[in-house]
C-alpha positions as CSV (number, residue, x, y, z in Angstrom):
1,M,-169.6,71.8,86.3
2,I,-172.0,74.6,85.5
3,T,-172.5,75.2,81.7
4,R,-173.2,78.5,79.9
5,E,-176.8,77.5,79.5
6,Q,-177.3,77.3,83.3
7,I,-175.8,80.8,83.9
8,P,-179.5,82.6,84.0
9,S,-180.2,80.0,86.7
10,V,-177.3,80.8,89.0
11,L,-177.3,84.6,88.7
12,D,-179.0,86.6,91.5
13,H,-179.8,83.2,93.2
14,P,-178.5,82.0,96.7
15,V,-175.2,80.2,97.1
16,Y,-174.6,77.6,99.9
17,D,-171.5,76.1,101.3
18,A,-170.8,72.4,101.6
19,D,-172.4,72.5,105.0
20,G,-175.8,74.1,103.8
21,N,-175.0,77.3,105.0
22,K,-176.1,80.3,103.0
23,I,-173.1,82.7,101.9
24,G,-175.0,85.0,99.7
25,E,-176.2,85.6,96.3
26,A,-174.4,85.2,93.1
27,K,-173.9,88.3,91.0
28,H,-171.5,87.7,88.2
29,V,-170.1,84.6,86.4
30,F,-166.8,84.9,85.0
31,L,-166.0,82.9,81.8
32,D,-162.7,81.4,80.7
33,D,-161.1,83.4,78.0
34,A,-160.0,80.2,76.0
35,T,-162.7,77.8,76.5
36,G,-165.6,80.0,77.1
37,R,-166.6,78.0,80.0
38,P,-167.8,79.4,83.4
39,E,-164.8,79.6,85.7
40,W,-165.6,82.0,88.6
41,V,-168.8,83.2,90.3
42,T,-168.8,86.1,92.6
43,V,-171.1,86.0,95.7
44,K,-172.3,89.0,97.5
45,T,-171.3,88.5,101.2
46,G,-171.1,90.6,104.5
47,M,-173.4,93.0,106.0
48,F,-176.1,94.0,103.4
49,G,-174.0,92.3,100.7
50,A,-171.6,94.9,100.9
51,S,-168.5,92.5,99.7
52,E,-168.2,90.4,96.6
53,S,-166.1,87.4,96.9
54,F,-164.8,85.0,94.2
55,V,-165.6,81.3,94.2
56,P,-164.3,78.6,91.7
57,I,-167.3,77.4,89.9
58,R,-165.7,74.3,88.3
59,E,-166.9,71.8,91.1
60,A,-170.3,73.6,91.9
61,A,-173.5,72.3,91.5
62,L,-177.0,73.8,90.7
63,V,-179.6,72.2,93.1
64,Q,-183.1,73.3,92.7
65,D,-183.0,77.2,93.1
66,H,-179.6,77.6,94.5
67,L,-176.0,76.9,93.7
68,E,-173.9,74.7,95.9
69,V,-169.8,75.2,96.2
70,P,-167.5,72.8,98.0
71,Y,-165.9,75.6,100.1
72,P,-166.8,76.6,103.7
73,K,-168.6,80.2,104.3
74,N,-165.6,81.6,106.1
75,K,-163.2,80.7,103.5
76,I,-165.2,82.3,100.9
77,K,-165.6,85.5,102.8
78,D,-161.9,85.6,103.5
79,A,-161.1,85.2,99.8
80,P,-158.5,87.6,98.2
81,H,-160.2,91.0,97.1
82,V,-160.6,91.7,93.4
83,D,-162.4,94.6,92.0
84,V,-165.1,93.5,90.0
85,E,-165.8,96.7,88.5
86,G,-162.1,97.3,87.4
87,G,-162.7,96.3,83.7
88,G,-164.7,93.3,84.2
89,H,-161.7,91.0,83.5
90,L,-159.3,88.9,85.8
91,S,-155.5,89.7,85.5
92,E,-153.2,86.9,85.6
93,D,-151.7,88.0,89.1
94,E,-155.4,88.0,90.4
95,E,-156.3,84.8,89.1
96,H,-153.1,83.2,90.2
97,R,-153.7,84.5,93.9
98,L,-157.3,83.0,93.8
99,Y,-156.1,79.6,92.5
100,D,-153.6,79.5,95.2
101,Y,-156.0,80.6,97.9
102,Y,-158.4,77.8,97.0
103,G,-155.7,75.3,96.6
104,I,-156.1,74.9,92.8
105,D,-153.0,73.6,91.0
106,W,-151.9,76.3,88.4
107,D,-149.9,73.8,86.4
108,H,-152.6,71.2,86.5
109,A,-155.0,73.8,85.0
110,W,-152.5,74.4,82.1
111,Q,-152.3,70.9,81.5
112,Q,-156.1,70.5,81.3
113,A,-156.2,73.4,78.9
114,N,-153.7,71.6,76.6
115,Q,-156.2,68.5,76.4
116,P,-157.6,68.2,72.8
117,G,-161.2,68.8,74.1
118,E,-160.0,72.3,75.3
119,G,-158.8,73.3,71.9
120,G,-155.1,73.1,72.8
121,W,-155.3,76.9,73.5
122,A,-152.0,76.9,75.5
123,R,-150.1,75.5,72.7
124,S,-151.7,77.4,69.8
125,G,-151.2,80.9,71.8
126,G,-152.5,83.6,69.3
127,D,-155.2,81.5,67.8
128,T,-157.4,81.6,70.8
129,G,-157.8,85.5,70.5
130,T,-156.9,85.9,74.2
131,G,-153.7,87.4,73.6
132,M,-152.1,85.5,76.4
133,T,-149.2,83.1,76.2
134,G,-146.8,81.2,78.7
135,A,-148.0,81.3,82.4
136,A,-150.9,83.9,81.8
137,G,-152.5,81.5,79.2
138,A,-151.5,78.3,81.3
139,A,-154.1,79.1,84.0
140,G,-157.0,79.6,81.8
141,A,-156.9,83.4,82.5
142,A,-160.6,83.4,83.5
143,G,-162.5,86.7,82.2
144,A,-165.9,87.8,82.9
145,A,-166.4,91.1,80.8
146,G,-163.2,90.4,78.8
147,T,-163.0,88.8,75.5
148,A,-165.8,86.1,76.0
149,G,-167.6,87.9,78.9
150,A,-168.3,91.2,76.9
151,R,-170.0,89.3,74.2
152,T,-172.3,87.6,76.5
153,G,-173.0,90.2,79.1
154,A,-176.6,89.1,79.7
155,D,-175.5,85.5,80.4
156,T,-172.5,86.4,82.5
157,G,-174.1,88.9,84.6
158,T,-171.3,91.6,83.8
159,T,-172.3,95.0,84.0
160,G,-172.1,95.4,80.2
161,R,-171.5,99.0,80.4
162,T,-170.3,99.3,76.7
163,D,-173.4,97.7,75.3
164,T,-175.7,99.4,77.6
165,G,-174.3,102.9,76.9
166,A,-174.5,102.4,73.1
167,G,-178.2,101.1,73.6
168,E,-178.8,104.2,75.7
169,R,-177.4,106.4,73.1
170,A,-179.5,104.7,70.5
171,G,-182.5,105.4,72.5
172,M,-181.9,109.1,72.7
173,R,-181.5,109.3,69.0
174,E,-185.1,107.5,68.8
175,D,-187.1,109.6,71.3
176,N,-185.0,112.4,72.4
177,A,-185.1,111.2,76.0
178,M,-182.5,110.2,78.6
179,T,-183.0,107.8,81.4
180,R,-182.3,109.1,84.8
181,S,-181.3,106.5,87.4
182,E,-180.6,106.4,91.2
183,E,-179.5,103.9,93.8
184,R,-181.9,102.6,96.5
185,M,-180.5,101.4,99.9
186,K,-181.7,98.0,100.8
187,V,-181.4,97.1,104.4
188,G,-181.4,93.6,105.4
189,V,-180.4,91.7,108.6
190,E,-178.0,88.9,109.0
191,R,-177.9,86.5,112.1
192,H,-174.8,86.4,113.9
193,E,-173.9,84.1,116.9
194,T,-173.1,86.4,119.8
195,G,-172.4,83.8,122.6
196,H,-173.3,80.7,124.6
197,A,-175.3,80.2,127.8
198,R,-175.4,77.0,129.8
199,L,-176.6,75.5,133.0
200,R,-174.1,74.0,135.2
201,K,-174.9,71.7,138.3
202,Y,-172.3,71.4,141.1
203,V,-172.4,70.3,144.7
204,V,-171.4,72.6,147.7
205,T,-171.3,71.6,151.4
206,E,-172.9,73.9,154.0
207,E,-172.9,73.9,157.8
208,V,-176.4,73.7,159.2
209,E,-177.7,73.7,162.7
210,Q,-180.9,72.4,164.3
211,T,-182.0,72.4,168.0
212,V,-183.7,69.2,169.1
213,P,-185.2,68.3,172.6
214,L,-183.1,65.4,174.2
215,R,-184.5,63.6,177.6
216,H,-182.3,61.7,180.2
217,E,-183.1,60.2,183.6
218,E,-181.8,61.3,186.7
219,V,-181.7,59.5,190.1
220,R,-183.8,61.1,193.0
221,V,-183.9,59.7,196.5
222,E,-187.3,59.6,198.2
223,R,-187.6,58.9,202.0
224,E,-191.0,58.1,203.6
225,P,-191.7,57.0,207.1
226,V,-192.9,53.6,208.2
227,T,-196.7,53.6,208.6
228,E,-199.4,51.2,209.2
229,A,-199.8,51.0,205.5
230,N,-196.3,50.1,204.6
231,R,-195.3,48.4,208.0
232,D,-195.5,44.8,206.6
233,A,-193.3,45.8,203.7
234,A,-190.7,47.1,206.0
235,L,-190.4,44.3,208.3
236,S,-190.3,41.7,205.3
237,G,-186.5,41.3,205.4
238,E,-183.8,40.7,208.1
239,P,-184.0,43.0,210.9
240,I,-180.3,44.0,210.6
241,S,-178.4,43.4,207.3
242,E,-176.8,44.6,204.4
243,A,-178.2,45.2,200.8
244,E,-177.9,46.7,197.6
245,Y,-180.3,48.0,194.8
246,E,-179.4,49.2,191.5
247,V,-181.4,51.3,189.1
248,T,-180.6,51.7,185.3
249,L,-180.5,55.3,183.9
250,H,-181.3,56.4,180.4
251,E,-180.8,59.3,178.1
252,E,-181.5,60.5,174.4
253,R,-178.8,61.3,172.1
254,P,-178.8,63.0,168.6
255,V,-178.6,60.8,165.6
256,V,-177.9,62.6,162.2
257,E,-179.0,61.3,158.9
258,T,-179.5,63.1,155.4
259,E,-182.0,62.2,152.5
260,V,-182.1,63.8,149.1
261,V,-185.3,65.7,148.4
262,P,-185.9,67.2,145.0
263,M,-186.4,70.8,145.5
264,E,-187.0,72.6,141.9
265,R,-186.8,72.1,138.0
266,V,-184.5,74.6,136.2
267,R,-184.3,75.3,132.6
268,M,-183.2,78.0,130.2
269,T,-185.3,79.6,127.6
270,T,-184.7,82.2,125.1
271,H,-186.9,85.3,124.0
272,E,-186.3,87.9,121.3
273,R,-186.1,91.3,122.1
274,V,-186.4,94.0,119.2
275,E,-184.6,97.2,119.2
276,Q,-184.5,99.9,116.6
277,E,-181.3,100.9,114.9
278,T,-180.6,103.5,112.4
279,V,-178.6,102.4,109.5
280,H,-176.7,105.3,107.4
281,G,-175.4,104.6,104.0
282,R,-174.6,106.5,100.7
283,I,-176.4,106.4,97.4
284,R,-175.8,107.9,94.2
285,K,-178.4,109.6,92.1
286,E,-178.2,110.9,88.5
287,R,-179.3,114.5,88.0
288,I,-180.2,115.7,84.4
289,D,-179.7,119.4,83.6
290,S,-180.5,121.1,80.4
291,E,-178.5,123.5,78.7
292,I,-179.8,125.9,76.0
293,D,-177.5,127.8,73.6
294,E,-178.9,131.1,72.6
295,D,-177.3,132.4,69.2
296,E,-178.1,136.3,69.6
297,G,-176.1,136.9,72.9
298,G,-173.8,134.0,72.6
299,E,-174.6,132.9,76.1
300,R,-175.4,129.4,77.3
301,R,-178.2,129.1,80.0
302,K,-178.6,126.0,82.2
303,K,-181.9,124.7,83.4
């Protein structure tokens, strides 16, 4: 649990979910009206921190320079929307919705609030100064800029509009000066997953053909006359007889075999491509005009 003393170490510091993913930065810490303990933290999420989501801080942990909460990033970004600037205080309905969304038992929170260590605010009712009874008081009715938050604006990270305005008016009385402020647009980038690419190997069968030369033997009958050179061979057998002579013929036939041969190595790589994109936004600026009342003509001039 985060203590009030640790609030300055939480504000404007990164917030990570249970899996180590950065969610955004902590902007406000809301205190419980009854106990004064930190109950909720708001985290700037979305593109350029345009959204602000509520996260329970009761089970959060301060680790080095960031806050870790036991909820996944997507769940936090989809939390019910609550207008942080709408008075700096959570209503009963708003907090009830947040309790239900994060699976926190409303009745169990009421029982914890009745423990002696909590001051028994749910039983004592008006003694706490929260002005809540019954179901509203039972949930702890967390308030940031409400009763406890307004008194500790610097610690809770609330806007502290009342105190700031009073200080500014006091400053005008001292040096007759007015502070003019304006918003500046801060553009950042957020990395998103756009798809997946993969290599897949599969087998196909193709018909191929190849021409090879084949040899075969044929019978050719050759006749030669009897001459003095071959007379002895011609007269070596019986003068008149029957005979038979056989010759074996041969031919070549194609034999097909296959072998596996490595052909190439294929891999996937990624490279970054930078494109220029123009971002549009709206910022507010304060303007200061001077008005001079002239007594003679009764007219007012503006400069």
